DRENFI-540465 format. One line per field, with one value per residue (C-alpha): x negated, y, z negated; residue number from 1. Coordinates in nm, 3 decimals, always signed. Example, Ala and Ser with C-alpha at 12.3 -4.5 7.8 and 13.67 -1.06 7.14 Angstrom:
# DRENFI-540465
u (-1.230; -1.367)
v (-0.450; -0.106)
w (-0.780; -0.714)
pos (1; 2)
This chain:
# DRENFI-540465
u (-14.216; -14.130; -13.821; -13.709; -13.659; -13.961; -14.219; -14.061; -14.123; -14.503; -14.526; -14.349; -14.623; -14.890; -14.798; -14.689; -14.990; -15.306; -15.635; -15.941; -16.052; -16.416; -16.448; -16.756; -16.881; -16.768; -16.959; -17.297; -17.430; -17.787; -18.051; -18.020; -17.649; -17.658; -17.928; -17.741; -17.417; -17.264; -17.175; -17.523; -17.589; -17.349; -17.509; -17.806; -17.653; -17.530; -17.889; -18.058; -17.799; -17.601; -17.881; -17.686; -17.829; -17.596; -17.800; -17.520; -17.158; -17.012; -17.187; -17.082; -16.718; -16.768; -16.814; -16.621; -16.244; -16.388; -16.516; -16.258; -16.310; -16.662; -16.597; -16.352; -16.517; -16.893; -16.661; -16.546; -16.913; -17.071; -16.837; -16.860; -16.404; -16.364; -16.159; -16.045; -16.038; -16.232; -16.032; -16.061; -16.100; -16.057; -15.842; -15.594; -15.536; -15.511; -15.083; -14.933; -14.711; -14.807; -15.191; -15.227; -15.576; -15.810; -15.586; -15.649; -15.774; -15.616; -15.714; -15.554; -15.570; -15.631; -15.940; -16.066; -16.002; -16.180; -16.473; -16.740; -16.575; -16.775; -16.552; -16.671; -16.672; -16.338; -16.155; -15.807; -15.748; -15.396; -15.331; -15.023; -14.876; -14.964; -14.749; -14.686; -14.829; -15.182; -15.487; -15.579; -15.797; -15.800; -16.145; -16.222; -16.139; -15.826; -15.698; -15.702; -15.560; -15.280; -15.214; -15.261; -14.995; -14.764; -14.826; -14.767; -14.410; -14.300; -14.407; -14.195; -13.902; -13.901; -14.122; -14.305; -14.480; -14.241; -14.048; -14.008; -14.068; -14.020; -14.077; -13.892; -14.156; -14.389; -14.767; -14.912; -15.091; -14.820; -14.738; -15.120; -15.110; -14.725; -14.837; -15.122; -14.969; -14.733; -14.974; -15.188; -14.864; -14.843; -14.532; -14.409; -14.441; -14.233; -14.176; -14.019; -14.130; -13.818; -13.791; -13.580; -13.202; -13.077; -12.851; -13.165; -13.372; -13.163; -13.101; -13.482; -13.542; -13.197; -13.317; -13.494; -13.288; -13.547; -13.616; -13.715; -13.779; -14.010; -13.954; -14.035; -13.770; -13.843; -14.121; -14.330; -14.256; -14.296; -14.306; -14.008; -13.942; -13.709; -13.487; -13.426; -13.225; -12.867; -13.082; -13.204; -12.880; -12.726; -12.984; -12.919; -12.595; -12.611; -12.893; -12.717; -13.041; -13.233; -13.302; -13.485; -13.579; -13.918; -13.911; -14.194; -14.115; -14.296; -14.174; -14.014; -13.674; -13.488; -13.380; -13.239; -12.909; -12.660; -12.818; -13.136; -13.476; -13.805; -14.040; -14.389; -14.499; -14.370; -14.474; -14.817; -14.903; -15.166; -15.391; -15.315; -15.595; -15.537; -15.491; -15.434; -15.228; -15.415; -15.220; -15.224; -15.395; -15.101; -14.869; -14.633; -14.830; -14.621; -14.302; -14.329; -14.046; -13.996; -13.892; -13.525; -13.481; -13.265; -13.049; -13.164; -13.498; -13.690; -13.882; -14.278; -14.433; -14.838; -15.039; -15.297; -15.568; -15.492; -15.463; -15.802; -16.030; -15.849; -15.941; -16.265; -16.341; -16.162; -16.254; -16.662; -16.717; -16.481; -16.488; -16.790; -16.650; -16.876; -16.910; -16.934; -16.728; -16.426; -16.085; -15.812; -15.552; -15.213; -14.928; -14.656; -14.541; -14.329; -14.588; -14.839; -15.082; -15.065; -15.102; -15.464; -15.565; -15.531; -15.764; -16.053; -16.011; -16.187; -16.465; -16.526; -16.450; -16.260; -15.892; -15.711; -15.316; -15.131; -14.782; -14.624; -14.686; -14.940; -14.867; -14.828; -14.881; -15.090; -15.180; -15.536; -15.384; -15.579; -15.881; -15.881; -15.844; -16.072; -16.322; -16.179; -16.240; -16.575; -16.458; -16.610; -16.333; -16.021; -15.732; -15.398; -15.229; -15.219; -14.982; -15.142; -15.516; -15.268; -15.108; -15.445; -15.539; -15.231; -15.275; -15.655; -15.826; -16.145; -16.182; -16.580; -16.611; -16.322; -16.394; -16.705; -16.679; -17.021; -16.938; -16.683; -16.867; -16.522; -16.220; -15.960; -15.637; -15.363; -14.967; -14.966; -15.196; -15.476; -15.527; -15.913; -15.885; -15.770; -16.137; -16.344; -16.119; -16.264; -16.636; -16.618; -16.443; -16.457; -16.844; -17.051; -17.142; -16.798; -16.703; -16.293; -16.192; -15.878; -15.747; -15.375; -15.227; -14.931; -14.742; -14.724; -15.110; -15.126; -15.405; -15.593; -15.621; -15.861; -16.068; -16.423; -16.736; -16.994; -17.265; -17.080; -17.000; -16.686; -16.532; -16.276; -15.976; -16.048; -16.085; -16.420; -16.397; -16.210; -16.210; -16.405; -16.203; -15.945; -15.879; -15.724; -15.613; -15.426; -15.219; -14.957; -14.654; -14.760; -15.025; -15.307; -15.610; -15.658; -15.965; -15.943; -15.550; -15.227; -15.131; -14.936; -15.153; -15.178; -15.355; -15.422; -15.592; -15.424; -15.564; -15.517; -15.322; -15.058; -14.730; -14.669; -14.297; -14.025; -13.752; -13.479; -13.557; -13.534; -13.643; -13.905; -13.654; -13.687; -14.051; -14.109; -13.872; -13.990; -14.385; -14.389; -14.058; -14.233; -14.569; -14.475; -14.807; -14.927; -14.887; -14.710; -14.744; -14.525; -14.820; -14.946; -15.283; -15.579; -15.914; -16.198; -16.518; -16.702; -16.485; -16.362; -15.871; -15.644; -15.314; -15.060; -14.745; -14.460; -14.311; -14.044; -13.782; -13.981; -13.958; -14.319; -14.317; -14.612; -14.797; -14.429; -14.271; -13.897; -13.607; -13.327; -13.023; -13.074; -13.009; -12.708; -12.538; -12.603; -12.517; -12.210; -12.029; -11.899; -11.554; -11.711; -11.949; -11.840; -12.180; -12.532; -12.920; -13.199; -13.572; -13.941; -14.086; -14.465; -14.642; -14.959; -15.133; -15.003; -14.693; -14.413; -14.010; -13.751; -13.417; -13.069; -12.778; -12.428; -12.072; -11.839; -11.473; -11.149; -11.196; -11.541; -11.803; -12.130; -12.137; -12.439; -12.207; -12.183; -12.561; -12.618; -12.390; -12.567; -12.920; -12.765; -12.629; -12.907; -13.174; -12.941; -12.806; -13.210; -13.454; -13.604; -13.819; -13.568; -13.413; -13.394; -13.630; -13.318; -12.980; -12.779; -12.407; -12.396; -12.051; -12.149; -12.399; -12.495; -12.585; -12.645; -12.382; -12.418; -12.364; -12.765; -12.826; -13.106; -13.309; -13.677; -13.522; -13.477; -13.716; -13.931; -13.731; -13.851; -14.164; -14.154; -14.099; -13.886; -13.590; -13.605; -13.868; -13.702; -13.373; -13.127; -12.820; -12.642; -12.742; -12.530; -12.249; -12.172; -12.364; -12.231; -12.342; -12.672; -12.710; -12.632; -12.962; -13.150; -13.083; -13.176; -13.538; -13.561; -13.474; -13.687; -14.003; -13.991; -13.951; -14.285; -14.431; -14.411; -14.484; -14.816)
v (+7.297; +7.187; +7.290; +7.465; +7.147; +6.995; +7.379; +7.408; +6.961; +7.035; +7.377; +7.206; +6.885; +7.111; +7.240; +6.923; +6.656; +6.874; +6.831; +6.559; +6.531; +6.534; +6.188; +5.993; +5.788; +5.406; +5.226; +5.305; +5.081; +4.934; +5.028; +4.617; +4.651; +4.938; +4.808; +4.501; +4.614; +4.582; +4.972; +5.011; +4.796; +4.968; +5.231; +5.127; +4.943; +5.294; +5.429; +5.162; +5.144; +5.436; +5.711; +5.854; +5.957; +5.989; +6.046; +5.928; +5.778; +6.165; +6.181; +5.899; +5.919; +6.279; +6.159; +5.866; +6.087; +6.331; +6.156; +5.907; +5.730; +5.715; +5.533; +5.289; +5.236; +5.143; +4.942; +4.717; +4.706; +4.618; +4.375; +4.175; +4.169; +3.827; +3.967; +3.780; +4.112; +4.442; +4.804; +5.045; +5.364; +5.364; +5.623; +5.776; +6.136; +6.191; +6.263; +6.152; +5.958; +5.787; +5.733; +5.482; +5.255; +5.023; +4.990; +4.666; +4.504; +4.182; +3.940; +3.745; +3.796; +3.435; +3.420; +3.661; +3.433; +3.133; +3.287; +3.256; +2.911; +2.684; +2.379; +2.211; +2.516; +2.598; +2.809; +2.850; +2.771; +2.724; +2.745; +2.745; +2.759; +2.494; +2.205; +2.352; +2.214; +2.191; +2.290; +2.197; +2.330; +2.367; +2.337; +2.558; +2.277; +2.135; +2.485; +2.526; +2.134; +2.275; +2.600; +2.387; +2.121; +2.427; +2.613; +2.319; +2.250; +2.610; +2.617; +2.276; +2.439; +2.737; +2.994; +3.184; +3.526; +3.777; +3.574; +3.574; +3.332; +3.482; +3.284; +3.308; +3.181; +3.232; +3.278; +2.958; +2.753; +2.699; +3.092; +3.140; +2.829; +2.959; +3.306; +3.183; +2.953; +3.203; +3.464; +3.213; +3.190; +3.549; +3.511; +3.793; +3.697; +3.830; +3.776; +3.796; +3.661; +3.396; +3.643; +3.810; +3.689; +3.559; +3.883; +4.062; +3.850; +3.824; +4.253; +4.229; +3.897; +3.916; +4.210; +4.044; +3.798; +3.537; +3.183; +2.981; +2.971; +2.869; +2.812; +2.645; +2.460; +2.697; +2.822; +2.862; +3.139; +3.229; +2.827; +2.721; +2.583; +2.812; +2.612; +2.809; +2.580; +2.721; +3.023; +2.864; +2.744; +3.100; +3.277; +2.997; +3.012; +3.414; +3.450; +3.299; +3.336; +3.056; +2.770; +2.619; +2.555; +2.426; +2.330; +2.285; +2.037; +2.313; +2.226; +1.883; +1.849; +1.662; +1.916; +1.668; +1.768; +1.726; +1.995; +1.917; +2.045; +1.956; +1.909; +2.051; +1.709; +1.623; +2.001; +2.005; +1.628; +1.572; +1.690; +1.910; +2.194; +2.500; +2.750; +3.083; +3.346; +3.633; +3.946; +4.327; +4.545; +4.618; +4.374; +4.329; +4.098; +4.116; +4.289; +4.471; +4.582; +4.970; +4.955; +5.052; +5.368; +5.529; +5.255; +4.896; +4.827; +4.956; +4.698; +4.853; +4.642; +4.660; +4.517; +4.297; +4.480; +4.777; +4.552; +4.347; +4.631; +4.771; +4.485; +4.419; +4.775; +4.715; +4.390; +4.457; +4.829; +4.870; +4.598; +4.444; +4.085; +3.891; +3.477; +3.314; +3.562; +3.423; +3.670; +3.695; +3.987; +3.850; +3.917; +3.827; +3.778; +4.089; +4.295; +4.455; +4.338; +4.003; +4.051; +4.220; +3.873; +3.697; +3.982; +3.806; +3.542; +3.729; +3.814; +3.412; +3.458; +3.205; +3.317; +3.257; +3.178; +3.158; +3.068; +3.185; +3.468; +3.678; +3.643; +3.265; +3.060; +3.439; +3.747; +3.611; +3.370; +3.588; +3.587; +3.210; +3.177; +3.377; +3.186; +2.867; +2.966; +3.146; +3.443; +3.783; +4.024; +4.017; +4.262; +4.326; +4.588; +4.906; +4.741; +4.419; +4.595; +4.760; +4.420; +4.268; +4.578; +4.578; +4.191; +4.286; +4.027; +4.059; +3.911; +3.897; +3.739; +3.500; +3.367; +3.360; +3.645; +3.618; +3.545; +3.861; +4.191; +4.407; +4.407; +4.611; +4.790; +4.950; +4.931; +5.286; +5.502; +5.399; +5.598; +5.684; +5.461; +5.159; +5.234; +5.239; +4.920; +4.737; +4.854; +4.759; +4.442; +4.272; +4.429; +4.778; +4.598; +4.517; +4.797; +4.937; +4.958; +5.151; +5.228; +5.431; +5.307; +5.173; +4.892; +5.190; +5.135; +4.790; +4.936; +5.206; +5.580; +5.614; +5.323; +5.261; +5.163; +4.978; +5.261; +5.542; +5.589; +5.511; +5.825; +5.737; +5.848; +5.913; +5.676; +5.727; +5.813; +5.830; +5.543; +5.549; +5.649; +5.870; +6.218; +6.236; +6.616; +6.747; +7.019; +7.285; +7.361; +7.563; +7.349; +7.471; +7.223; +7.233; +7.119; +7.085; +7.116; +6.913; +6.905; +6.676; +6.367; +6.415; +6.251; +6.478; +6.214; +5.872; +5.526; +5.198; +5.046; +5.317; +5.147; +5.040; +5.096; +5.066; +4.764; +4.872; +5.213; +5.266; +5.632; +5.651; +5.907; +5.681; +5.664; +6.030; +6.146; +5.901; +6.072; +6.406; +6.557; +6.793; +6.857; +6.795; +6.610; +6.498; +6.209; +6.263; +5.972; +6.086; +6.139; +6.394; +6.356; +6.622; +6.595; +6.703; +6.910; +6.590; +6.406; +6.184; +6.120; +6.121; +6.033; +6.179; +5.920; +5.970; +6.262; +6.087; +5.856; +5.531; +5.312; +5.139; +4.899; +4.681; +4.764; +4.644; +4.961; +4.876; +5.068; +5.219; +5.094; +4.698; +4.820; +5.062; +4.740; +4.515; +4.748; +4.942; +4.647; +4.582; +4.713; +4.823; +5.060; +5.369; +5.482; +5.461; +5.616; +5.494; +5.679; +5.547; +5.795; +5.819; +5.954; +6.071; +5.807; +5.547; +5.447; +5.379; +5.414; +5.329; +5.403; +5.312; +5.568; +5.462; +5.660; +5.366; +5.315; +5.424; +5.315; +5.096; +5.136; +5.013; +4.781; +4.504; +4.236; +4.514; +4.598; +4.199; +4.157; +4.488; +4.350; +3.972; +4.074; +4.323; +3.997; +3.768; +3.997; +4.160; +4.051; +4.082; +4.320; +4.547; +4.524; +4.875; +4.926; +5.105; +5.143; +5.447; +5.574; +5.924; +6.138; +6.203; +6.139; +6.467; +6.503; +6.731; +6.917; +6.688; +6.411; +6.252; +6.122; +6.342; +6.076; +6.338; +6.615; +6.412; +6.224; +6.561; +6.654; +6.356; +6.417; +6.789; +7.012; +7.290; +7.255; +7.620; +7.427; +7.122; +7.188; +7.501; +7.433; +7.640; +7.346; +7.027; +6.929; +6.932; +7.200; +7.037; +6.676; +6.799; +6.989; +6.638; +6.553; +6.841; +6.843; +6.439; +6.496; +6.797; +6.603; +6.275; +6.502; +6.682; +6.310; +6.234; +6.534; +6.470; +6.165; +6.211)
w (+3.917; +3.596; +3.461; +3.172; +2.938; +3.026; +2.953; +2.624; +2.542; +2.640; +2.495; +2.126; +2.217; +2.195; +1.913; +1.761; +1.896; +1.818; +1.963; +1.900; +1.590; +1.608; +1.453; +1.458; +1.675; +1.637; +1.855; +2.077; +2.354; +2.311; +2.583; +2.643; +2.756; +2.905; +3.152; +3.236; +3.253; +3.549; +3.601; +3.589; +3.821; +4.090; +4.003; +4.121; +4.448; +4.504; +4.542; +4.738; +4.993; +5.013; +4.962; +4.652; +4.296; +3.976; +3.671; +3.431; +3.420; +3.409; +3.753; +3.911; +3.797; +3.915; +4.278; +4.283; +4.216; +4.473; +4.751; +4.720; +5.048; +5.054; +4.674; +4.744; +5.075; +4.900; +4.669; +4.934; +5.075; +4.748; +4.650; +5.004; +4.997; +5.164; +5.454; +5.792; +6.007; +5.923; +5.809; +6.106; +5.852; +5.455; +5.411; +5.723; +5.492; +5.133; +5.107; +4.802; +4.837; +5.217; +5.158; +5.382; +5.301; +5.499; +5.776; +6.016; +5.724; +5.679; +5.366; +5.074; +4.700; +4.622; +4.885; +4.634; +4.366; +4.454; +4.664; +4.355; +4.212; +4.038; +4.020; +3.756; +3.511; +3.295; +3.546; +3.291; +2.888; +2.790; +2.399; +2.196; +1.813; +1.620; +1.665; +2.002; +2.389; +2.234; +2.388; +2.771; +3.040; +3.420; +3.579; +3.884; +4.092; +3.949; +3.987; +4.319; +4.370; +4.195; +4.339; +4.690; +4.582; +4.467; +4.773; +4.968; +4.806; +4.828; +5.209; +5.244; +5.064; +5.349; +5.163; +5.360; +5.456; +5.254; +5.044; +4.737; +4.445; +4.096; +3.729; +3.390; +3.236; +2.903; +2.924; +3.030; +3.318; +3.544; +3.568; +3.697; +3.922; +4.066; +4.074; +4.306; +4.456; +4.589; +4.703; +4.921; +5.129; +5.177; +4.986; +4.680; +4.363; +3.992; +3.641; +3.343; +3.001; +2.851; +2.535; +2.797; +2.760; +3.119; +3.210; +3.154; +3.372; +3.663; +3.651; +3.750; +3.943; +4.134; +4.266; +4.495; +4.637; +4.562; +4.791; +4.454; +4.109; +3.844; +3.495; +3.157; +2.982; +2.679; +2.513; +2.129; +1.895; +1.543; +1.475; +1.662; +2.020; +2.165; +2.454; +2.754; +2.995; +2.975; +3.068; +3.359; +3.496; +3.430; +3.606; +3.901; +3.951; +3.921; +4.186; +4.493; +4.754; +4.585; +4.735; +4.522; +4.125; +3.954; +3.584; +3.318; +3.074; +2.786; +2.504; +2.664; +2.702; +2.940; +3.242; +3.485; +3.597; +3.917; +4.054; +4.278; +4.017; +4.118; +3.814; +3.768; +3.803; +4.138; +4.283; +4.132; +4.247; +4.563; +4.733; +4.980; +5.054; +4.967; +5.239; +5.290; +5.476; +5.567; +5.478; +5.553; +5.320; +5.183; +5.212; +4.877; +4.664; +4.367; +4.200; +3.881; +3.704; +3.514; +3.218; +3.298; +3.087; +3.325; +3.484; +3.645; +3.621; +3.907; +4.121; +4.189; +4.483; +4.498; +4.772; +4.795; +4.912; +4.647; +4.359; +4.457; +4.498; +4.146; +3.957; +4.069; +3.953; +3.648; +3.529; +3.648; +3.570; +3.321; +3.103; +3.210; +3.274; +3.464; +3.512; +3.184; +3.004; +2.827; +2.884; +2.676; +2.652; +2.428; +2.695; +2.855; +3.247; +3.163; +3.108; +3.335; +3.160; +3.240; +3.619; +3.447; +3.273; +3.526; +3.726; +3.515; +3.755; +4.031; +3.900; +3.809; +3.450; +3.213; +3.104; +2.842; +2.793; +2.524; +2.456; +2.077; +1.881; +1.738; +1.375; +1.369; +1.140; +0.989; +1.103; +1.150; +1.474; +1.785; +1.596; +1.515; +1.858; +1.972; +1.752; +1.895; +2.225; +2.201; +2.339; +2.501; +2.588; +2.366; +2.475; +2.175; +2.044; +1.804; +1.636; +1.563; +1.465; +1.234; +1.068; +0.982; +0.854; +0.603; +0.573; +0.434; +0.700; +0.752; +1.125; +1.117; +0.766; +0.801; +1.173; +1.426; +1.576; +1.737; +2.113; +2.100; +2.313; +2.388; +2.194; +2.456; +2.343; +2.539; +2.506; +2.272; +2.088; +1.892; +1.587; +1.431; +1.164; +1.367; +1.539; +1.188; +1.096; +1.378; +1.313; +0.949; +0.986; +1.353; +1.388; +1.442; +1.816; +1.910; +2.157; +2.166; +2.494; +2.392; +2.738; +2.921; +3.232; +3.358; +3.572; +3.813; +3.916; +3.697; +3.557; +3.390; +3.434; +3.118; +2.970; +2.832; +3.001; +2.843; +2.871; +2.717; +2.303; +2.176; +1.941; +1.687; +1.835; +2.210; +2.504; +2.602; +2.954; +3.270; +3.536; +3.850; +4.139; +3.905; +3.972; +3.648; +3.499; +3.214; +3.370; +3.206; +3.363; +3.603; +3.735; +3.632; +3.497; +3.112; +2.879; +2.521; +2.501; +2.555; +2.933; +3.190; +3.302; +3.667; +3.929; +4.202; +4.482; +4.573; +4.417; +4.645; +4.394; +4.351; +4.457; +4.830; +4.777; +4.536; +4.641; +4.769; +4.817; +5.221; +5.225; +4.953; +4.743; +4.391; +4.437; +4.511; +4.251; +3.984; +4.034; +4.235; +4.154; +3.906; +4.111; +4.496; +4.580; +4.299; +4.064; +3.720; +3.520; +3.191; +2.929; +2.709; +2.713; +2.617; +2.805; +2.604; +2.757; +2.704; +2.869; +2.676; +2.678; +2.387; +2.449; +2.276; +2.368; +2.627; +2.773; +2.913; +2.698; +2.774; +2.487; +2.390; +2.061; +2.011; +2.326; +2.536; +2.772; +2.733; +2.818; +2.636; +2.917; +2.786; +2.433; +2.503; +2.749; +2.441; +2.168; +2.363; +2.504; +2.130; +2.074; +1.713; +1.857; +2.133; +2.213; +2.098; +2.169; +2.101; +2.034; +2.020; +1.783; +1.789; +1.495; +1.432; +1.176; +1.417; +1.318; +1.510; +1.449; +1.678; +1.543; +1.684; +1.636; +1.695; +1.687; +1.602; +1.612; +1.416; +1.063; +1.104; +0.879; +0.933; +0.674; +0.639; +0.891; +1.125; +1.140; +1.187; +1.437; +1.603; +1.581; +1.683; +1.975; +2.132; +2.012; +2.263; +2.564; +2.544; +2.375; +2.033; +2.038; +2.160; +1.822; +1.650; +1.346; +1.181; +1.291; +1.143; +1.190; +1.365; +1.423; +1.792; +2.108; +2.222; +2.604; +2.888; +3.059; +3.335; +3.071; +3.027; +2.693; +2.497; +2.390; +2.452; +2.236; +1.990; +1.976; +1.970; +1.677; +1.470; +1.550; +1.397; +1.688; +1.628; +1.776; +1.978; +2.184; +2.220; +2.372; +2.395; +2.174; +2.500; +2.744; +2.471; +2.548; +2.212; +1.988; +1.617; +1.736; +1.776; +1.454; +1.235; +1.414; +1.353; +0.992; +0.957; +1.147; +0.908; +0.638; +0.709; +0.798; +0.504; +0.291; +0.535; +0.451; +0.023; +0.061; +0.236)
pos (1; 2; 3; 4; 5; 6; 7; 8; 9; 10; 11; 12; 13; 14; 15; 16; 17; 18; 19; 20; 21; 22; 23; 24; 25; 26; 27; 28; 29; 30; 31; 32; 33; 34; 35; 36; 37; 38; 39; 40; 41; 42; 43; 44; 45; 46; 47; 48; 49; 50; 51; 52; 53; 54; 55; 56; 57; 58; 59; 60; 61; 62; 63; 64; 65; 66; 67; 68; 69; 70; 71; 72; 73; 74; 75; 76; 77; 78; 79; 80; 81; 82; 83; 84; 85; 86; 87; 88; 89; 90; 91; 92; 93; 94; 95; 96; 97; 98; 99; 100; 101; 102; 103; 104; 105; 106; 107; 108; 109; 110; 111; 112; 113; 114; 115; 116; 117; 118; 119; 120; 121; 122; 123; 124; 125; 126; 127; 128; 129; 130; 131; 132; 133; 134; 135; 136; 137; 138; 139; 140; 141; 142; 143; 144; 145; 146; 147; 148; 149; 150; 151; 152; 153; 154; 155; 156; 157; 158; 159; 160; 161; 162; 163; 164; 165; 166; 167; 168; 169; 170; 171; 172; 173; 174; 175; 176; 177; 178; 179; 180; 181; 182; 183; 184; 185; 186; 187; 188; 189; 190; 191; 192; 193; 194; 195; 196; 197; 198; 199; 200; 201; 202; 203; 204; 205; 206; 207; 208; 209; 210; 211; 212; 213; 214; 215; 216; 217; 218; 219; 220; 221; 222; 223; 224; 225; 226; 227; 228; 229; 230; 231; 232; 233; 234; 235; 236; 237; 238; 239; 240; 241; 242; 243; 244; 245; 246; 247; 248; 249; 250; 251; 252; 253; 254; 255; 256; 257; 258; 259; 260; 261; 262; 263; 264; 265; 266; 267; 268; 269; 270; 271; 272; 273; 274; 275; 276; 277; 278; 279; 280; 281; 282; 283; 284; 285; 286; 287; 288; 289; 290; 291; 292; 293; 294; 295; 296; 297; 298; 299; 300; 301; 302; 303; 304; 305; 306; 307; 308; 309; 310; 311; 312; 313; 314; 315; 316; 317; 318; 319; 320; 321; 322; 323; 324; 325; 326; 327; 328; 329; 330; 331; 332; 333; 334; 335; 336; 337; 338; 339; 340; 341; 342; 343; 344; 345; 346; 347; 348; 349; 350; 351; 352; 353; 354; 355; 356; 357; 358; 359; 360; 361; 362; 363; 364; 365; 366; 367; 368; 369; 370; 371; 372; 373; 374; 375; 376; 377; 378; 379; 380; 381; 382; 383; 384; 385; 386; 387; 388; 389; 390; 391; 392; 393; 394; 395; 396; 397; 398; 399; 400; 401; 402; 403; 404; 405; 406; 407; 408; 409; 410; 411; 412; 413; 414; 415; 416; 417; 418; 419; 420; 421; 422; 423; 424; 425; 426; 427; 428; 429; 430; 431; 432; 433; 434; 435; 436; 437; 438; 439; 440; 441; 442; 443; 444; 445; 446; 447; 448; 449; 450; 451; 452; 453; 454; 455; 456; 457; 458; 459; 460; 461; 462; 463; 464; 465; 466; 467; 468; 469; 470; 471; 472; 473; 474; 475; 476; 477; 478; 479; 480; 481; 482; 483; 484; 485; 486; 487; 488; 489; 490; 491; 492; 493; 494; 495; 496; 497; 498; 499; 500; 501; 502; 503; 504; 505; 506; 507; 508; 509; 510; 511; 512; 513; 514; 515; 516; 517; 518; 519; 520; 521; 522; 523; 524; 525; 526; 527; 528; 529; 530; 531; 532; 533; 534; 535; 536; 537; 538; 539; 540; 541; 542; 543; 544; 545; 546; 547; 548; 549; 550; 551; 552; 553; 554; 555; 556; 557; 558; 559; 560; 561; 562; 563; 564; 565; 566; 567; 568; 569; 570; 571; 572; 573; 574; 575; 576; 577; 578; 579; 580; 581; 582; 583; 584; 585; 586; 587; 588; 589; 590; 591; 592; 593; 594; 595; 596; 597; 598; 599; 600; 601; 602; 603; 604; 605; 606; 607; 608; 609; 610; 611; 612; 613; 614; 615; 616; 617; 618; 619; 620; 621; 622; 623; 624; 625; 626; 627; 628; 629; 630; 631; 632; 633; 634; 635; 636; 637; 638; 639; 640; 641; 642; 643; 644; 645; 646; 647; 648; 649; 650; 651; 652; 653; 654; 655; 656; 657; 658; 659; 660; 661; 662; 663; 664; 665; 666; 667; 668; 669; 670; 671; 672; 673; 674; 675; 676; 677; 678; 679; 680)
């Protein structure tokens, strides 16, 4: 069960967050769209082939989350999974953690990618900022050729079943090729974007003791080409397991040096036929990394089969993507949405990779890209939509968005006002597909479906196959009130395990410490009586800025290495209006003043040692950093104070090592909250 502090925090969340606001519908499906929706085709298939009749999506979802064996078995048959050997049974048991899915089956993610290809059709569009690498396309035939060639290069470098290949790359077509080549061998992929510093990349990728590194000489962002050759050298020198390095000339720099490096042109040359290695259903496909809030980032391992089934379901039924569609999500190889975008290839769609800033040269860059590439499904963050609104853009009037059907939104809470802005300025016929999920399952627990209306401020439905509930601290399911997001039954894309966690303790502690046998995700949600979901923010201390989750430890490591900074504490405060404030509190060395020069030094250090996204919105000098008596910084309680929660519902001052230090934050939060109320 939840501890005392967690119970108090949940109670505070109920008072601070409120309930759904009853905002009117902003999108309603037409009869034509409903009848042609992929999920409706599946519903009719179930009736014909399984004798199962469901009146609507609600009934279908209820069955999918109750009889999970029948549901996931039906998906396997419906999508005709490209397996080399059949499964013995769908699910051994429903125990969490430890559920074993589809034992006996062997397959490969890459086989599912290429099974329905049309050789001359475009598989990948590669774009960059003006002045960057320009626009390129890869046909399905060329994509398959390059994957086969790079796989052969890796194989000749000694990479095989179970080995690791890592990428230090921007969101470019070569990243997709490198991942697919790795997976085809039964090797394991992991990557991070090049906005991460070299030490931060090593903290993540180095854990895997990889055999090969695939990197770009740099990336484009904000009108500049960023040279990452020194970072590549650092990574290579700090990961001794590396035997091979392939470098992509993204910004056209000379990458020759004393150590042997294979160029991308060499690695991707030739016509070696693509051959895939069949692997077990739960054989590792990739490792994604947690934000690193409580220490070194955790490596989250997902299996081939679970990802194939989950992503086929999400792409086809929820986003309603089909062959002929063009799917673009603004993302980075550091974030699970990159993997979620590659999944568009599973259903035969064209995907778009973009190397650059969403706000350069103007705020409406993503809309221009959607216009230029006739995008049907566009994904972005609430922050980007709000920036466009503040910039007084009207995308539908400024661009041809006639092909756009769905606008996916994730990463943070989408405020109700943004739904109305989309309806007015992007198009009333464009469905807002807000979703919530996580790196943990590389998918969404709650999302949209093209047969259910969208109501402002709410995520329309719980995902198929997700036994999602909101629980109070005693494990009671709640309807219409704020509770912890939990899953009471397993999903195939839950982690196979954590990297370097042989006894599974870190995995169990991450999700199952509060409610044994039940997955606690770490979000506060409300489930309405009509099945929609409202997310109120994280119930843990993960930072979530502009749709990218980050850990506080990267910031602490950077700031606290400066001699002027004794200690620091960072929080990310989500407000009901959709705004987000990420301050960094610092305690300083004796006779040190937080002036402009020191503020600039701290920011520059964080930018260099972590990434630009980690730079705080504001730096404040504090008299002390409060901790629990066991030495943990009070990130969550202080965050809740700034969200307006009363102190007695957040933390017991007697449990703090320095009650006077806590009082300073209480006073500052009260002052800031009063100012905010006066302003509004």
